[in-house]
Structures are given as C-alpha cells and as structure tokens.
C-alpha positions in Angstrom: -23.9 11.7 -16.4 -20.8 8.9 -15.8 -21.7 5.0 -15.6 -19.2 5.4 -13.0 -17.3 8.2 -11.0 -14.0 7.2 -9.2 -12.6 9.8 -6.4 -8.6 9.1 -6.4 -6.5 8.2 -9.3 -4.1 6.2 -7.4 -2.7 2.8 -8.0 -6.6 1.5 -7.0 -8.6 4.1 -8.9 -6.5 3.9 -11.7 -6.7 0.6 -12.1 -10.8 0.3 -11.6 -11.0 3.0 -14.3 -9.1 1.2 -16.6 -10.9 -2.2 -16.4 -14.0 -0.2 -16.5 -13.2 2.1 -19.6 -11.7 -0.7 -21.8 -15.2 -2.4 -21.1 -17.0 0.6 -22.6 -18.3 2.2 -19.8 -18.0 6.1 -19.3 -15.8 6.7 -16.1 -15.2 10.1 -14.3 -11.7 10.0 -12.5 -11.3 12.6 -9.9 -8.1 13.4 -8.5 -6.5 16.2 -6.2 -2.8 16.3 -7.9 -1.6 14.2 -10.5 1.7 15.9 -9.1 2.0 14.7 -6.0 4.2 11.9 -4.9 3.2 9.7 -2.1 5.3 8.8 0.7 6.3 5.4 0.3 9.2 3.0 -0.2 8.0 2.5 -3.4 8.7 -1.6 -3.3 6.6 -3.5 -5.8 6.8 -7.4 -6.4 6.7 -9.2 -9.3 2.7 -10.0 -8.9 2.4 -6.4 -10.2 3.1 -7.8 -14.2 -0.1 -9.8 -14.1 -2.1 -6.8 -14.1 0.7 -4.2 -15.8 2.8 -6.6 -18.4 3.9 -3.0 -20.1 5.8 -2.2 -16.8 8.4 -4.7 -18.2 9.6 -2.4 -20.6 10.3 0.8 -18.4 13.8 1.2 -16.5 12.6 0.6 -13.3 15.5 -0.7 -10.6 15.2 -4.3 -10.5 15.0 -6.2 -7.0 16.1 -9.8 -6.8 16.5 -10.2 -2.9 15.7 -9.0 0.7 18.0 -8.0 3.7 15.8 -8.0 6.9 17.4 -6.7 10.6 15.8 -7.6 13.8 16.3 -4.6 16.6 19.7 -6.1 17.7 20.6 -6.0 13.6 20.7 -9.9 13.1 20.6 -10.3 9.5 18.4 -12.6 7.7 19.1 -12.6 3.8 16.8 -13.9 1.3 17.5 -14.0 -3.1 14.9 -15.0 -5.4 17.4 -14.3 -8.5 16.5 -17.3 -11.1 13.9 -18.5 -8.7 11.1 -16.1 -9.5 10.9 -12.5 -11.8 12.6 -9.8 -10.1 10.8 -7.3 -8.3 11.0 -3.5 -9.0 11.6 -0.1 -6.9 9.7 2.8 -8.1 9.5 6.5 -7.5 6.0 6.8 -7.0 5.4 10.0 -8.7 6.4 8.7 -11.6 4.8 5.0 -11.1 1.5 6.6 -10.7 1.5 8.5 -13.2 2.4 5.9 -15.9 -0.5 3.6 -14.6 -3.3 6.5 -14.2 -2.1 7.1 -18.1 -3.0 3.7 -18.7 -6.6 4.2 -17.7 -6.9 7.5 -19.7 -5.5 5.9 -22.8 -8.0 3.0 -22.3 -10.7 6.1 -22.2 -11.2 6.8 -18.6 -11.5 10.9 -18.3 -9.4 11.9 -15.7 -10.3 15.7 -13.9 -7.1 16.5 -12.3 -6.6 19.2 -9.6 -10.4 18.1 -8.5 -10.8 17.5 -4.6 -13.7 15.3 -3.8 -15.6 16.4 -0.4 -19.1 15.5 -0.5 -21.6 13.1 -1.8 -24.7 14.6 -3.8 -27.8 12.8 -3.0 -31.5 12.4 -4.4 -34.4 11.4 -2.4 -32.0 10.1 0.5 -29.7 8.1 -2.1 -26.1 9.3 -3.1 -26.2 10.0 -7.2 -23.1 11.8 -7.6 -19.7 13.3 -5.8 -18.9 17.3 -5.3 -15.6 18.1 -6.2 -13.9 21.5 -5.8 -11.5 23.0 -8.5 -9.7 26.3 -7.6 -12.9 28.0 -6.1 -15.8 26.2 -8.3 -17.8 23.6 -6.9 -18.4 20.8 -9.9 -21.0 17.9 -9.7 -20.1 14.7 -11.0 -23.2 12.1 -11.7 -22.6 8.6 -11.4 -24.8 5.2 -11.3 -22.0 3.8 -9.2 -19.6 5.8 -7.0 -15.8 4.5 -6.1 -14.0 5.9 -3.4 -10.2 5.6 -4.0 -8.7 8.6 -2.4 -6.6 7.2 0.5 -6.7 6.7 4.2 -7.9 10.6 4.6 -10.6 10.1 2.4 -13.4 12.6 3.4 -16.1 10.5 1.1 -15.1 7.6 3.1 -15.9 9.2 6.4 -19.0 10.5 5.1 -20.1 7.0 3.8 -21.7 5.8 6.4 -19.6 2.4 6.3 -16.9 3.6 8.4 -15.6 6.3 10.6 -12.3 8.3 10.9 -9.2 5.9 11.7 -7.8 6.0 15.3 -4.2 6.9 15.9 -3.7 2.9 16.8 -5.3 2.1 13.7 -2.3 3.6 11.7 1.2 3.7 10.5 3.0 6.9 10.0 6.1 7.3 8.2 8.6 9.5 6.9 10.9 8.8 4.2 13.2 10.9 1.4 15.0 10.2 -1.9 18.3 10.6 -1.7 21.3 10.3 -3.9 25.0 9.2 -2.6 27.0 6.2 -1.9 25.5 3.1 -0.4 27.4 0.6 1.3 25.1 -2.7 0.8 23.6 -4.8 -1.6 21.5 -2.7 -4.2 20.1 -5.8 -6.1 18.1 -6.3 -2.5 16.1 -4.2 -0.4 16.9 -3.6 3.2 14.5 -3.4 6.1 15.3 -2.6 9.7 12.8 -3.8 12.4 12.8 -1.6 15.5 12.5 -2.1 19.6 9.2 -0.1 19.0 6.6 -1.2 16.8 7.9 -0.1 13.3 10.9 -0.4 11.3 13.1 1.2 8.8 13.9 0.7 5.0 16.5 1.5 2.5 15.1 0.7 -1.5 17.5 1.4 -4.1 16.1 3.3 -7.3 18.9 3.6 -9.4 22.8 3.7 -9.0 23.8 5.7 -5.8 20.0 7.1 -5.8 17.5 5.4 -3.1 14.7 5.7 -1.0 15.0 5.9 2.8 12.6 5.9 5.5 11.2 4.5 8.8 7.8 4.8 10.7 5.9 3.7 13.6 2.7 1.8 14.0 -0.4 1.1 16.4 -0.4 2.7 20.0 3.5 3.3 19.4 2.4 6.3 17.1 1.3 8.3 20.2 4.6 7.3 22.3 7.3 8.1 19.9 7.3 11.5 18.0 7.8 10.7 13.9 10.6 13.2 13.4 12.9 12.1 16.3 12.4 8.5 14.9 13.3 9.4 11.7 16.3 11.7 12.8 17.5 8.8 15.1 17.2 6.2 12.5 20.1 7.8 10.1 22.3 8.5 13.7 22.0 4.7 14.2 25.8 3.3 13.8 24.7 0.4 12.0 22.8 2.9 9.4 25.8 5.5 9.4 27.8 2.3 7.9 25.8 2.1 5.3 25.8 5.4 4.6 29.3 6.1 4.7 29.5 8.9 2.0 30.4 12.3 2.3 28.3 14.1 0.2 24.1 13.0 0.6 21.9 15.1 -1.8 18.0 14.7 -0.6 15.6 15.1 -3.9 12.5 15.0 -2.0 10.8 14.2 1.5 7.5 13.6 3.1 5.7 12.1 5.7 2.0 10.6 5.8 -0.3 8.2 7.4 -1.5 4.9 6.2 -4.2 2.8 7.6 -2.7 -0.3 9.8 -5.2 -2.2 11.0 -6.0 -4.5 7.6 -8.9 -4.3 5.5 -12.4 -3.2 7.2 -13.9 -6.0 5.3 -17.6 -4.9 6.9 -17.1 -1.3 5.3 -16.4 -2.0 1.9 -19.5 -1.9 -0.2 -22.9 -0.4 -0.4 -25.8 0.5 -2.8 -24.0 1.9 -5.7 -21.0 2.6 -3.9 -17.5 0.5 -3.1 -14.2 1.9 -1.0 -11.0 0.6 -2.2 -7.4 0.8 -1.9 -6.0 2.6 0.9 -9.2 4.2 1.9 -10.3 0.6 2.7 -7.3 -0.3 4.6 -5.6 -2.8 1.3 -2.0 -2.1 3.3 -0.6 -5.2 4.7 0.3 -5.1 8.4 3.7 -5.4 9.4 5.2 -4.9 6.0 3.3 -1.7 5.0 3.0 -2.9 1.8 0.4 -1.4 -0.1 0.7 -1.0 -4.3 -0.2 -4.5 -4.8 -3.4 -5.1 -2.5 -4.6 -1.7 -3.9 -4.8 -2.6 -7.4 -6.2 -6.1 -6.6 -9.2 -4.0 -4.7 -9.7 -1.7 -8.2 -9.2 -4.7 -10.0 -12.2 -6.8 -8.1 -14.2 -3.4 -7.7 -14.2 -2.8 -11.4 -15.5 -6.2 -12.4 -18.4 -6.0 -9.7 -19.2 -2.7 -11.2 -19.4 -4.1 -14.4 -21.6 -7.3 -13.7 -24.1 -4.5 -12.0 -24.4 -2.1 -14.7 -24.9 -5.1 -17.1 -27.7 -6.4 -15.0 -29.0 -2.9 -13.9 -28.9 -3.9 -10.4 -26.7 -1.4 -8.5 -28.1 -2.5 -5.0 -25.5 -3.6 -2.2 -26.7 -7.2 -2.5 -25.3 -7.2 -6.2 -21.9 -5.1 -5.1 -21.2 -7.9 -2.6 -19.4 -9.8 -5.1 -16.6 -7.3 -4.7 -15.8 -8.4 -1.0 -16.4 -12.0 -2.2 -13.9 -11.8 -5.3 -11.5 -14.6 -4.3 -8.0 -12.4 -4.4 -9.7 -9.7 -2.1 -10.9 -12.5 0.0 -7.5 -13.8 0.5 -5.9 -10.5 1.3 -8.4 -9.8 3.8 -7.6 -13.4 5.2 -4.0 -12.7 5.3 -4.3 -9.6 6.6 -5.7 -10.5 9.6 -3.1 -13.6 10.1 -0.8 -10.8 10.2 -2.7 -8.2 12.3 -2.9 -10.9 15.1 1.1 -11.3 15.2 1.9 -8.2 15.4 1.9 -7.9 19.0 3.6 -11.2 19.2 6.5 -10.3 16.9 7.0 -6.6 18.7 6.5 -7.7 22.3 9.9 -7.2 24.8 11.0 -4.8 22.5 11.8 -6.6 19.1 13.3 -9.8 21.2 10.7 -12.3 19.7 11.7 -11.0 16.2 15.3 -11.1 16.9 14.4 -15.1 18.2 12.4 -15.5 15.2 15.1 -14.4 12.7 17.7 -16.5 14.6 15.8 -19.8 14.3 15.5 -18.6 10.7 18.9 -19.2 10.2 19.2 -22.3 11.9 16.6 -24.1 9.7 16.2 -23.7 5.9 12.8 -24.8 6.1 12.1 -22.0 8.9 14.0 -19.3 7.0 11.5 -20.1 4.0 8.3 -19.7 6.3 9.6 -16.5 7.3 10.5 -15.1 3.9 7.0 -16.4 2.8 5.3 -14.4 5.6 7.0 -11.5 5.3 7.0 -10.7 1.4 3.7 -13.1 0.6 1.3 -12.9 3.3 1.5 -16.8 4.5 1.2 -17.9 8.0 3.7 -19.4 9.7 3.5 -23.3 10.4 2.1 -24.2 14.1 5.4 -26.1 14.8 7.5 -22.7 14.1 5.2 -20.4 16.0 5.5 -23.1 19.2 9.2 -23.5 18.9 9.1 -19.8 18.6 7.3 -19.3 21.9 9.5 -21.8 24.1 12.9 -20.0 22.9 
C-alpha cells in the first residue's frame, strides 16, 4: 500500500513524486517507458530553476531571446540578455530522465514499463490503479491517486472528471531533432506563425543541432494534414534560407497531440484523486508551452496531498486546495485569457497577427506588451487591443 500512486513520470508526475517523497510519504511512480521522447520543442524558461536549481549545472543550450515571425514573415525580435536569467533548450528524453531521477533519489519508487489502464474499486470507491507490465496485470493500491500520464490518459477518461478530448481541443505537432548548418542566431528561439492556426519553430540545442517542427490547433486540425503541413514548412523559401547547408541528418522525429483548450478547472480533483500536467490541460494556448505549467501543477498537487494525508482527510473538499493553489489559479486565469485571443490573432489568415507585430515594432511599450503576452502569459492592454481592432 502506497500513500500516493502517481500514473505518469513526466515533468508533472516526477515533480509531484519528489515533493511527496521528500515529505516522508511512500510514493509509487508508474511510467510506461522511460526511453520515450515526447515530441516537443524543448524550450524551458528560467522559471524552471525555482523548482530545479540543480539544472544550472547541466550543459543545456542557453537561450537569451526570441525571434517571432508573422505569416508574412514580418519579424519581431526580443533579447533578455543581461535582463533576466537565460532560458534553456532541452532534449526531452534527457531532460525528463534528469528530473525523474530527482524524484527517485528523493525516495519515490519507479515502476518502469508499466502501463496504467484502469482503477481498482472497493465499495464503489477508487482505491488503486491497475497497470500492465508485459503480459502481467499488477495492482497498485494508494490512499491518493494522481493522474499524470498525458493527454491520452485512459485513467483521466475513466475518472468521471472529464471526457475524451475533441479534435478541436487539441494541438497536433510534428518535429525532429536534426544536425546541420543553421543560418540564424542560435542564442534565440525562432517561432513562425502561419496563415492557419498554428506555428513552426526552430529551437537550437547545441552547435549545429536543433529541434524543428510545426503544428496546427483547434478546428484547423481537421482542415490540414499534419504531414503535409510539416513538409510545406521545410519547403517554404524563408525556411530554406535558414537551412542553407547541403547535408542534414535527422537523429529523431515524432508527432503527438497535446491539449490546446487550456486547463479544465472543473475536472482537476475528486475524492482521493487529482489530475495534473497534460492530462489536465496544463499546456498554454497559442504558444504550446507545457513543461513549466505541468511542473507547477505537480508541485501544487503534492502539497495538497500532503495536507490531506496529514489531516487524514482525502475527500474532494480537502483536495480542493490543489485548484486554489495561487500559481495554479494564475495559470488557469492566464490560459483563459490567451484562449480567448486565439480566434482574434489568427483571423483573416493571420493578418491580425501581422498587424500586431507591426504595431509592436513601432512602439517600445507595445513591443514589451506583445513579448510579455507570448512568453509570460500577461494580457494585452485595452489600449493596444483597441488600436489593433482599428488598424
């Protein structure tokens, strides 16, 4: 019997397990495959160091700025060098194992190659998680159960808290890790917004190694074929100038859906149960950033679980503190703001975003607003929104 059983050992689950194990609780951490690399750009803001200061010792590629391009390739540049700490770009396979090992070193017990597929019930209450390992089914009993196994989680769908995601609620992305010459500033990440709802990216990982990809979101998932979108992104003349070398090697490629409708705040917790990370929608609308929000959700769920266990009250009312955790409330609020602006920015085949970038380049205050919205989830001022509507 565990105090807490966590299904999923990605950033959210690993952070949650670490905090609980450090608190002296017995934690079972189930993971389908520690050798799986999540398709993701791998950009991580410096906010990560609040939770993992030890990451500063790792040799991750440092990022000090961003280049954003509208669908007509109008460019908006921003550098935070000497203003704030460098962000990092990571290979998700390596990064996820680093923070997973922090949880293990803290005392969490990892069960690799275990696929969670259902709950264990007693007298109508969920008392554990069923997982498959090879051909064997294993029961993991826990006082509190935490679902952290991604947007395709079977447990989240069976929890009674939410239904399966609809295609209009998703991002669809395809990316690759490649090696070859890059004709751009490798101290910056590059984002390329498109006429459809979605964007492409190039995130440097080290000298002549980079993560490149693109994706669609919402109703454009059904309108566009992801493989064709990906191929066309590489064929775009502007991208071909950036990839101007003669020899490129692909080390890895993959595709994967992600939640794109924000956090489902009404579906985060129940009696002795919480949902965190991608499984709960902790992925930022527009930008698709998910690592930091997921870690925040894992952090909050851990402290909520600790409080519930110490007070011997694992009811829904007790676990409500997870949703009310200040940083979780802030994420939910900011995601709702960004979600409300998706239609606004991508209307008229991206022309609205083109206008926004032009306004940002014309005024330093507007520029700061736009950067803060994309990178730090801060809302645009009414003044800028009104000006954009009349442009």
